[in-house]
N, C-alpha and C positions, 0 to 999 in steps of 0.2 A: 463358672460365673466369674466375670471380670471384676477387677477391683472397684471400678466405678459403679458397677451394678450393685455390689455389696454396700458401697457407701450410700447409694440411693435408697436401698431397702432399709438400712439401719436408721437413716435420717427420717424416712417416712414412719418407721416404727416408733420414733421418738415424737415427731410432730403430729402424727395422725391427721395430716392435712396435706393434700397434693399441692395446693398453692404455696403454702409456707415452705414445704420441702423444695419446690422448684426455686423459690426466691433465695432460700438459704444456700443452695448449691449452684445458683446462677445458671440454671438450665430451664427449658420450657416444661410446662406441665405435661405436654405430650411425651416428652422424653422420659419423665418419671413414670407415667402410665405404661409406656412401652416396656420399660425395664421390668416393672413389676409383673406385667402380663407374661413376658417371656420367662421370668423365673417361675411363675405359677404353672405355665405349660410344661416346663422341664421337670418340675417336682410332681406334677399331677394332682395338685390341690390348691385351694385358695389360701393366700397368706393374710388377706385382710377381708373383713366383713364390711361391705359397702352398702348395706341395706339402709343405714341411716345417712341421709344426704348431708346432715350437718356435721357428723362426726364418725369417721371410719374407726374400726377397731381391729386389733390383731386377732386372728383365729388361733386355735391351739397350735396348729402347724406353724403359724407365723411367730408365736411366742417361742417355740422350740428353736426355730431357725435363728431368731434374734439372739437368744441366749448362747447358742453354739457359735455364731459368727462374731459376736462382739470381741472376745479375746483374740480370735484369729485376725480380724481386721486391725485391731489395735497393735498387734505384734508386727504385722506387715507394714503398717503405716509408720510405726516407730523405727523399724529397720531402715526404711527409705529415708526418713527424716534424719537419722543419725549419720547416714552416708552423705547427705546433702550438707549437714553441719560440718562434718569433718573436712569436706572439700572447701568450705568457706572459713575454716578456722574457728568455728563456734563450738564451745565445749559443752554447753547445756542450754536447754530451753525451759523457761518458766511459763506455764500456761495458767492464767488467772481467769476463773469463771466469774461472771458478773450477773447476779440476780437483779439488782437495780439496773435501770437503763441509762444511767448517766456517766458512762465511762469518760466522756469528754470533760466533765467537771473535775475528774480526778487526774487529769493529764500531768499535773505537777509531779505526782508519784511516778508515773510511767516515764516521763522525760528524765527525771533524776536517776532512776534505776538504769536507764539505757546509757546515760552519759557516764555514770560511775562504773558500769560493768559492761563494756562493749563486747566482752568475750561470751556473754550470755544473751540469748535471744528472749525477748518478752513478747508473749502473745496474749491478747485479751479476747475472751470468748464469752458468748451469751450462755447463761445457765438458767434452766427452768426453775420455777418456784415449786413445781410438783416434784416430789421425791428429790428434794434439793441437794442432798449429800451423795447421791448416787455417783455423780461425776468424780468426786473425790475418791470414792471407794473403788471405782472401776479403773482409776488411773487416767481418766479423760482430761482432768484438770489437776493441777498441783496445789492450787490455793483457790479459795472461794471468797468473794465479797458478798456478804449476806446480812440480813437484819438479825439483830440479837434480841433475845438470848439464844444461844446454842448450847444444848445440854446433851452432848453425845460423848460417851466414854472414850471413843477412839479418836476424837478430834481435839485439836488444840485451838483455843480461841486467842487470837492475837490482838493487835492494836485496833482502835477505832479509827475509821477513815472519815466518816462524816455523820451528822445527824440531820434529819429532814422533817419538817412539820408535815402534817397530813391534811389532805383535802378529800371532800366527798364528791364523787362523780355521779351525776344524774343526767337523764335524758334532757336534751335542750328544751323539749316541750313539757317536761315534768313539772308538777305543781310546786316543787321546791326550787326550780331553776332561777326564779326571780329573787330568791333570798340572797342576802349579802354574805351569809356565813352558815355553817352547819353546827349542830350539837348532837351529842349522843342520844338525847331524848327523842330527836326526830326519827331515829332508826327503828323505834318501836312500831312505826306505822308502815314500814316498807321492808321487803325482803332484801337481805344482804347476800351476795354470792358466797359460795364455799368452794374449797378446792380439795381434791382427794390426795392422799399420800403426803400430807404435811405433818410435821410433829404436833402432837396434842398441845404442847406448851406454847406453840405459835398461835393457835386459833384464838385463845382468850387474850393473849398479849396484843394481837393485832386489832381485834374487835371484841370487846367484852361480851359475855352472854346476856347481860342485862343492862338496861339504862340506869342512870343514877337513882331514879325513883323506883326501880325494881321491875320495870316492864321487860319482858323477854324480847331480845333482838332475834327475829326469825331468820334462820339460815335458809337461803333459797337455792337457786340452780347451781350445779357443779360446773366449775370452769377449770380447764386444765392448762390454759395459756392466756396471755394478755389479749389476744384477738377475741377469744371467747368472752372475757370479762367486758371488753368494750361492746361486744354485740349485745350482751344481756343488759348493759346499762343503756345503750343508745335506743333500744327498743322499749325501754321502760319496764322490762321484766324484773329488774333488780337495781339496787344502788350499790356502790362499792367505794370503800376507802382506799386511797392511793397515797404514796409519798408525794410531796409537793413538787418534786422535779418532773413528775409525769406529764403535766400539761405542756411543759416546754419541749418535751421530746415527742409527744404524741398529741399535737393540737388537732382537734376534731370539731367540725361545725355542728355535729349532732350530740355533743356532750357539753354540759355546763359543770364548772368546778367551783365548789364552795369550801373556803378554808374552815377548818374545825376550830371552834372556840374552846372546847374542853377535852380534846383528845391529844395526848402528848406526842412528841416527835418520835420517829423511829431512829434507832441507832444502828449503824452498819459497821461491821467489823470484818477483819480478815481471819479466815479459818483454814486449817489444813489438817491432814492426817498426821497424827503424832509419829507414827512409825516411818513415814516417808519424808520427814523434815530434812532439808538439805541446805547447802550454802545459799543458793538463789532465794529460797523462801525466807531464810533468816535475813538476807540482805534487804529484801523488799520490806520486811517487817521493821527493820531498823530505820529505813527511810521514812516509813509512815510515822513511826514514833518521833523521829527527828523533826519532820515537817509539822506534825500535829494534825488534828482533824481539819479538813477543808470545809469551806462553805459549799452548799449544794449548787450555787451558781458559778463555782469555780474560782471565786475571788480569793 
């Protein structure tokens, strides 16, 4: 199996969507399908269950191969990267995963880091909100920008980067779409999406289980990525709370956005594994502390 085919398989195992995998790797969907089909023929078994047209799933064989290949691929990739850096005089790379989608708003941090530390390379990476700390623990990223709180014994919570108000996303033709704002009380009448493999302490901090008057907020369909969240919202199957920067980065004609009147802002911080803390991580944390929290619009 070639290195590129391993990359395609592992990316599809994470995204569980051919289109998103192709877009992420800058290849055609046909190339992704061809690579997976070739791997399945060589192995003599299916790696993915494609019976659900909306969401494919890993088979048991696929899960085993994913778990076996992840450390092998990471080792090969890191070896090649270290050779490239040595040739260019780069002594280290800091990979920062972003759960929020507004890396551009935070460019003052990135530009300051690069200007102060030209010997280190900074890479900004997307990080999924499902199983959010897996990338830190597998070594795929060195630091993570995520909403707080984070209560993990093996992780260090660093400085705050920004806070962001929240908005409610509803379908453009939803009965709430003409409202000027949203309230928690509204959520008692509509399903709110849920996500698997997120910390228990996140679920209630992001959306409480009950409205202020005590009505239950019903948890609706499971979403494993932002595209699924938008699909559930745009079809009217559910509503969903988002940070306020989302409409600027994902403007959609089929979704209306209502600012919350009574739901506080989300706070985003920098987090890393305590045992892998190093000079580049500490340097970025100091820059964030020196500049202070930025506004979500980048001002």
